[in-house]
N, CA, C and O atoms as CSV, one atom per row, in Angstrom:
chain,resi,resn,atom,element,x,y,z
A,1,MET,N,N,-7.077,18.094,24.786
A,1,MET,CA,C,-8.301,17.474,25.255
A,1,MET,C,C,-8.053,15.971,25.423
A,1,MET,O,O,-7.386,15.353,24.593
A,2,GLU,N,N,-8.568,15.413,26.451
A,2,GLU,CA,C,-8.364,13.998,26.769
A,2,GLU,C,C,-9.078,13.101,25.745
A,2,GLU,O,O,-10.166,13.426,25.268
A,3,ALA,N,N,-8.451,11.982,25.423
A,3,ALA,CA,C,-8.976,11.070,24.404
A,3,ALA,C,C,-10.376,10.568,24.750
A,3,ALA,O,O,-11.220,10.446,23.862
A,4,ALA,N,N,-10.635,10.278,26.019
A,4,ALA,CA,C,-11.958,9.769,26.414
A,4,ALA,C,C,-13.043,10.810,26.147
A,4,ALA,O,O,-14.152,10.469,25.735
A,5,ILE,N,N,-12.720,12.063,26.382
A,5,ILE,CA,C,-13.693,13.140,26.139
A,5,ILE,C,C,-13.954,13.277,24.646
A,5,ILE,O,O,-15.098,13.443,24.222
A,6,ILE,N,N,-12.891,13.205,23.850
A,6,ILE,CA,C,-13.052,13.302,22.391
A,6,ILE,C,C,-13.886,12.139,21.881
A,6,ILE,O,O,-14.767,12.332,21.043
A,7,ARG,N,N,-13.624,10.936,22.374
A,7,ARG,CA,C,-14.412,9.762,21.944
A,7,ARG,C,C,-15.890,9.965,22.259
A,7,ARG,O,O,-16.752,9.656,21.436
A,8,GLU,N,N,-16.179,10.481,23.440
A,8,GLU,CA,C,-17.570,10.717,23.836
A,8,GLU,C,C,-18.227,11.749,22.922
A,8,GLU,O,O,-19.380,11.583,22.524
A,9,LYS,N,N,-17.496,12.815,22.588
A,9,LYS,CA,C,-18.045,13.836,21.690
A,9,LYS,C,C,-18.302,13.259,20.296
A,9,LYS,O,O,-19.322,13.551,19.671
A,10,ILE,N,N,-17.374,12.444,19.825
A,10,ILE,CA,C,-17.556,11.808,18.513
A,10,ILE,C,C,-18.765,10.889,18.543
A,10,ILE,O,O,-19.572,10.891,17.614
A,11,TYR,N,N,-18.896,10.096,19.616
A,11,TYR,CA,C,-20.023,9.173,19.733
A,11,TYR,C,C,-21.341,9.937,19.704
A,11,TYR,O,O,-22.274,9.544,19.003
A,12,ARG,N,N,-21.420,11.030,20.465
A,12,ARG,CA,C,-22.660,11.829,20.500
A,12,ARG,C,C,-22.965,12.419,19.121
A,12,ARG,O,O,-24.108,12.399,18.665
A,13,ALA,N,N,-21.930,12.942,18.468
A,13,ALA,CA,C,-22.136,13.536,17.147
A,13,ALA,C,C,-22.602,12.475,16.147
A,13,ALA,O,O,-23.498,12.732,15.343
A,14,LEU,N,N,-21.989,11.276,16.194
A,14,LEU,CA,C,-22.378,10.206,15.268
A,14,LEU,C,C,-23.809,9.750,15.513
A,14,LEU,O,O,-24.543,9.462,14.568
A,15,SER,N,N,-24.199,9.684,16.764
A,15,SER,CA,C,-25.553,9.210,17.056
A,15,SER,C,C,-26.615,10.188,16.567
A,15,SER,O,O,-27.771,9.799,16.402
A,16,LYS,N,N,-26.255,11.439,16.334
A,16,LYS,CA,C,-27.210,12.443,15.848
A,16,LYS,C,C,-27.168,12.614,14.330
A,16,LYS,O,O,-27.996,13.326,13.763
A,17,MET,N,N,-26.213,11.968,13.675
A,17,MET,CA,C,-26.078,12.125,12.222
A,17,MET,C,C,-27.130,11.313,11.485
A,17,MET,O,O,-27.560,10.262,11.961
A,18,PRO,N,N,-27.547,11.805,10.311
A,18,PRO,CA,C,-28.472,11.013,9.492
A,18,PRO,C,C,-27.776,9.764,8.950
A,18,PRO,O,O,-26.567,9.760,8.714
A,19,ASP,N,N,-28.545,8.734,8.764
A,19,ASP,CA,C,-27.995,7.446,8.311
A,19,ASP,C,C,-27.199,7.573,7.015
A,19,ASP,O,O,-26.170,6.915,6.859
A,20,HIS,N,N,-27.657,8.408,6.087
A,20,HIS,CA,C,-26.983,8.500,4.793
A,20,HIS,C,C,-25.579,9.104,4.917
A,20,HIS,O,O,-24.774,8.958,3.997
A,21,SER,N,N,-25.271,9.766,6.010
A,21,SER,CA,C,-23.942,10.354,6.202
A,21,SER,C,C,-22.958,9.388,6.860
A,21,SER,O,O,-21.748,9.610,6.806
A,22,LEU,N,N,-23.448,8.347,7.464
A,22,LEU,CA,C,-22.572,7.430,8.201
A,22,LEU,C,C,-21.571,6.717,7.300
A,22,LEU,O,O,-20.437,6.475,7.714
A,23,ALA,N,N,-21.967,6.380,6.089
A,23,ALA,CA,C,-21.043,5.703,5.173
A,23,ALA,C,C,-19.862,6.612,4.848
A,23,ALA,O,O,-18.726,6.148,4.752
A,24,GLU,N,N,-20.129,7.906,4.680
A,24,GLU,CA,C,-19.049,8.846,4.390
A,24,GLU,C,C,-18.113,8.984,5.592
A,24,GLU,O,O,-16.896,9.066,5.427
A,25,VAL,N,N,-18.670,9.008,6.778
A,25,VAL,CA,C,-17.847,9.079,7.990
A,25,VAL,C,C,-16.990,7.820,8.097
A,25,VAL,O,O,-15.812,7.898,8.446
A,26,TRP,N,N,-17.569,6.675,7.801
A,26,TRP,CA,C,-16.818,5.421,7.869
A,26,TRP,C,C,-15.654,5.420,6.887
A,26,TRP,O,O,-14.562,4.961,7.222
A,27,GLN,N,N,-15.876,5.930,5.677
A,27,GLN,CA,C,-14.794,6.031,4.697
A,27,GLN,C,C,-13.663,6.917,5.219
A,27,GLN,O,O,-12.487,6.609,5.028
A,28,PHE,N,N,-14.024,8.012,5.875
A,28,PHE,CA,C,-13.018,8.905,6.439
A,28,PHE,C,C,-12.235,8.207,7.552
A,28,PHE,O,O,-11.014,8.340,7.627
A,29,VAL,N,N,-12.921,7.475,8.405
A,29,VAL,CA,C,-12.253,6.737,9.482
A,29,VAL,C,C,-11.278,5.723,8.898
A,29,VAL,O,O,-10.158,5.595,9.393
A,30,LYS,N,N,-11.680,5.002,7.857
A,30,LYS,CA,C,-10.784,4.037,7.222
A,30,LYS,C,C,-9.567,4.732,6.627
A,30,LYS,O,O,-8.458,4.201,6.686
A,31,PHE,N,N,-9.767,5.922,6.050
A,31,PHE,CA,C,-8.660,6.685,5.487
A,31,PHE,C,C,-7.664,7.086,6.580
A,31,PHE,O,O,-6.455,6.948,6.393
A,32,ILE,N,N,-8.154,7.571,7.697
A,32,ILE,CA,C,-7.284,7.956,8.811
A,32,ILE,C,C,-6.506,6.748,9.327
A,32,ILE,O,O,-5.315,6.857,9.614
A,33,ARG,N,N,-7.169,5.601,9.445
A,33,ARG,CA,C,-6.480,4.386,9.892
A,33,ARG,C,C,-5.393,3.981,8.907
A,33,ARG,O,O,-4.310,3.561,9.314
A,34,PHE,N,N,-5.677,4.107,7.606
A,34,PHE,CA,C,-4.693,3.799,6.572
A,34,PHE,C,C,-3.478,4.710,6.701
A,34,PHE,O,O,-2.342,4.238,6.655
A,35,LYS,N,N,-3.709,6.012,6.861
A,35,LYS,CA,C,-2.606,6.968,7.021
A,35,LYS,C,C,-1.750,6.618,8.232
A,35,LYS,O,O,-0.523,6.699,8.170
A,36,ASP,N,N,-2.384,6.234,9.325
A,36,ASP,CA,C,-1.628,5.876,10.531
A,36,ASP,C,C,-0.754,4.653,10.300
A,36,ASP,O,O,0.368,4.586,10.802
A,37,ARG,N,N,-1.258,3.693,9.550
A,37,ARG,CA,C,-0.454,2.497,9.255
A,37,ARG,C,C,0.747,2.850,8.390
A,37,ARG,O,O,1.810,2.247,8.529
A,38,GLN,N,N,0.585,3.830,7.491
A,38,GLN,CA,C,1.686,4.242,6.623
A,38,GLN,C,C,2.782,4.942,7.409
A,38,GLN,O,O,3.954,4.863,7.041
A,39,ARG,N,N,2.421,5.621,8.477
A,39,ARG,CA,C,3.389,6.344,9.293
A,39,ARG,C,C,4.169,5.435,10.232
A,39,ARG,O,O,5.287,5.762,10.630
A,40,SER,N,N,3.588,4.305,10.585
A,40,SER,CA,C,4.250,3.424,11.541
A,40,SER,C,C,5.540,2.874,10.946
A,40,SER,O,O,5.613,2.620,9.744
A,41,PRO,N,N,6.556,2.689,11.783
A,41,PRO,CA,C,7.839,2.203,11.264
A,41,PRO,C,C,7.702,0.819,10.640
A,41,PRO,O,O,7.003,-0.051,11.160
A,42,LYS,N,N,8.369,0.641,9.541
A,42,LYS,CA,C,8.336,-0.640,8.833
A,42,LYS,C,C,9.325,-1.612,9.469
A,42,LYS,O,O,10.402,-1.223,9.919
A,43,ARG,N,N,8.944,-2.858,9.494
A,43,ARG,CA,C,9.827,-3.894,10.011
A,43,ARG,C,C,10.829,-4.263,8.925
A,43,ARG,O,O,10.443,-4.589,7.803
A,44,VAL,N,N,12.089,-4.213,9.253
A,44,VAL,CA,C,13.144,-4.535,8.300
A,44,VAL,C,C,13.416,-6.031,8.349
A,44,VAL,O,O,13.619,-6.608,9.417
A,45,ILE,N,N,13.417,-6.635,7.188
A,45,ILE,CA,C,13.721,-8.063,7.096
A,45,ILE,C,C,15.073,-8.183,6.409
A,45,ILE,O,O,15.229,-7.776,5.257
A,46,LYS,N,N,16.040,-8.735,7.108
A,46,LYS,CA,C,17.375,-8.890,6.546
A,46,LYS,C,C,17.432,-10.191,5.752
A,46,LYS,O,O,17.038,-11.248,6.245
A,47,LEU,N,N,17.920,-10.104,4.535
A,47,LEU,CA,C,17.974,-11.277,3.674
A,47,LEU,C,C,19.204,-12.132,3.936
A,47,LEU,O,O,19.182,-13.334,3.675
A,48,GLY,N,N,20.258,-11.547,4.438
A,48,GLY,CA,C,21.435,-12.283,4.897
A,48,GLY,C,C,21.929,-13.382,3.974
A,48,GLY,O,O,22.104,-14.517,4.418
A,49,GLY,N,N,22.155,-13.085,2.720
A,49,GLY,CA,C,22.706,-14.079,1.802
A,49,GLY,C,C,21.684,-15.028,1.221
A,49,GLY,O,O,22.053,-16.065,0.670
A,50,LEU,N,N,20.411,-14.701,1.328
A,50,LEU,CA,C,19.348,-15.571,0.835
A,50,LEU,C,C,19.515,-15.913,-0.649
A,50,LEU,O,O,19.175,-17.014,-1.082
A,51,LEU,N,N,20.040,-14.961,-1.416
A,51,LEU,CA,C,20.192,-15.174,-2.864
A,51,LEU,C,C,21.634,-15.484,-3.266
A,51,LEU,O,O,21.973,-15.404,-4.447
A,52,SER,N,N,22.477,-15.831,-2.311
A,52,SER,CA,C,23.902,-16.012,-2.599
A,52,SER,C,C,24.192,-17.162,-3.567
A,52,SER,O,O,25.230,-17.154,-4.229
A,53,GLU,N,N,23.317,-18.126,-3.662
A,53,GLU,CA,C,23.564,-19.258,-4.563
A,53,GLU,C,C,23.180,-18.959,-6.016
A,53,GLU,O,O,23.410,-19.780,-6.904
A,54,TYR,N,N,22.591,-17.773,-6.255
A,54,TYR,CA,C,22.176,-17.402,-7.600
A,54,TYR,C,C,23.176,-16.455,-8.243
A,54,TYR,O,O,23.832,-15.667,-7.562
A,55,ARG,N,N,23.285,-16.544,-9.570
A,55,ARG,CA,C,24.151,-15.639,-10.324
A,55,ARG,C,C,23.422,-14.314,-10.499
A,55,ARG,O,O,22.404,-14.247,-11.187
A,56,LEU,N,N,23.938,-13.270,-9.881
A,56,LEU,CA,C,23.279,-11.972,-9.948
A,56,LEU,C,C,24.166,-10.901,-10.567
A,56,LEU,O,O,23.885,-9.711,-10.426
A,57,ASP,N,N,25.215,-11.300,-11.239
A,57,ASP,CA,C,26.113,-10.330,-11.871
A,57,ASP,C,C,25.701,-10.149,-13.334
A,57,ASP,O,O,26.347,-10.678,-14.239
A,58,PHE,N,N,24.619,-9.399,-13.555
A,58,PHE,CA,C,24.068,-9.197,-14.882
A,58,PHE,C,C,24.890,-8.172,-15.654
A,58,PHE,O,O,25.332,-7.165,-15.100
A,59,THR,N,N,25.086,-8.445,-16.935
A,59,THR,CA,C,25.773,-7.496,-17.809
A,59,THR,C,C,24.727,-6.636,-18.510
A,59,THR,O,O,23.535,-6.941,-18.476
A,60,GLU,N,N,25.181,-5.566,-19.143
A,60,GLU,CA,C,24.279,-4.728,-19.936
A,60,GLU,C,C,23.630,-5.553,-21.044
A,60,GLU,O,O,22.467,-5.344,-21.390
A,61,GLU,N,N,24.391,-6.482,-21.590
A,61,GLU,CA,C,23.867,-7.351,-22.650
A,61,GLU,C,C,22.743,-8.242,-22.115
A,61,GLU,O,O,21.727,-8.431,-22.784
A,62,ASP,N,N,22.927,-8.789,-20.910
A,62,ASP,CA,C,21.881,-9.618,-20.290
A,62,ASP,C,C,20.590,-8.821,-20.115
A,62,ASP,O,O,19.500,-9.315,-20.404
A,63,ILE,N,N,20.725,-7.592,-19.643
A,63,ILE,CA,C,19.558,-6.753,-19.405
A,63,ILE,C,C,18.873,-6.400,-20.714
A,63,ILE,O,O,17.644,-6.424,-20.794
A,64,ALA,N,N,19.649,-6.073,-21.743
A,64,ALA,CA,C,19.085,-5.751,-23.052
A,64,ALA,C,C,18.336,-6.951,-23.634
A,64,ALA,O,O,17.256,-6.796,-24.205
A,65,LYS,N,N,18.906,-8.131,-23.489
A,65,LYS,CA,C,18.264,-9.353,-23.986
A,65,LYS,C,C,16.950,-9.610,-23.256
A,65,LYS,O,O,15.947,-9.958,-23.880
A,66,ALA,N,N,16.955,-9.439,-21.945
A,66,ALA,CA,C,15.739,-9.649,-21.152
A,66,ALA,C,C,14.654,-8.645,-21.548
A,66,ALA,O,O,13.479,-8.998,-21.637
A,67,ARG,N,N,15.051,-7.401,-21.782
A,67,ARG,CA,C,14.085,-6.390,-22.217
A,67,ARG,C,C,13.451,-6.777,-23.546
A,67,ARG,O,O,12.239,-6.655,-23.718
A,68,LEU,N,N,14.263,-7.239,-24.477
A,68,LEU,CA,C,13.725,-7.654,-25.769
A,68,LEU,C,C,12.743,-8.804,-25.622
A,68,LEU,O,O,11.693,-8.816,-26.263
A,69,GLU,N,N,13.085,-9.771,-24.776
A,69,GLU,CA,C,12.209,-10.922,-24.573
A,69,GLU,C,C,10.875,-10.506,-23.947
A,69,GLU,O,O,9.822,-11.034,-24.302
A,70,MET,N,N,10.934,-9.557,-23.017
A,70,MET,CA,C,9.709,-9.151,-22.325
A,70,MET,C,C,8.831,-8.231,-23.160
A,70,MET,O,O,7.605,-8.319,-23.095
A,71,TRP,N,N,9.439,-7.355,-23.939
A,71,TRP,CA,C,8.690,-6.291,-24.582
A,71,TRP,C,C,8.558,-6.430,-26.096
A,71,TRP,O,O,8.000,-5.534,-26.729
A,72,HIS,N,N,9.040,-7.499,-26.699
A,72,HIS,CA,C,9.036,-7.573,-28.166
A,72,HIS,C,C,7.643,-7.570,-28.773
A,72,HIS,O,O,7.491,-7.147,-29.919
A,73,ASN,N,N,6.621,-8.021,-28.058
A,73,ASN,CA,C,5.257,-8.050,-28.607
A,73,ASN,C,C,4.415,-6.879,-28.138
A,73,ASN,O,O,3.212,-6.851,-28.399
A,74,LEU,N,N,4.996,-5.931,-27.466
A,74,LEU,CA,C,4.231,-4.805,-26.944
A,74,LEU,C,C,3.516,-4.067,-28.060
A,74,LEU,O,O,4.140,-3.653,-29.038
A,75,GLY,N,N,2.233,-3.907,-27.918
A,75,GLY,CA,C,1.456,-3.173,-28.916
A,75,GLY,C,C,0.939,-4.008,-30.055
A,75,GLY,O,O,0.123,-3.532,-30.844
A,76,GLU,N,N,1.387,-5.236,-30.165
A,76,GLU,CA,C,0.929,-6.092,-31.249
A,76,GLU,C,C,-0.383,-6.775,-30.849
A,76,GLU,O,O,-0.583,-7.109,-29.681
A,77,THR,N,N,-1.239,-6.972,-31.789
A,77,THR,CA,C,-2.471,-7.706,-31.536
A,77,THR,C,C,-2.354,-9.077,-32.168
A,77,THR,O,O,-1.798,-9.237,-33.254
A,78,HIS,N,N,-2.886,-10.055,-31.470
A,78,HIS,CA,C,-2.832,-11.430,-31.959
A,78,HIS,C,C,-4.227,-11.887,-32.327
A,78,HIS,O,O,-5.203,-11.587,-31.640
A,79,LYS,N,N,-4.298,-12.621,-33.428
A,79,LYS,CA,C,-5.609,-13.127,-33.900
A,79,LYS,C,C,-5.741,-14.582,-33.563
A,79,LYS,O,O,-6.762,-15.197,-33.871
């Protein structure tokens, strides 16, 4: 079915709907638009050495130390 015909049918159906149903239809339309954006191809951004001046060769010890620093107070309450 041609898109123009479908649009016309949707318009006619919406114009006959009760006002309280329009918000639900709008939520559905927003959901469909969201799904379409998720399907569209993502633009790839190449970093091309952007972080080359930083030291990124982390050891297991570095990672363990960082974990301790981040999570050592987890679950504790402070007064």
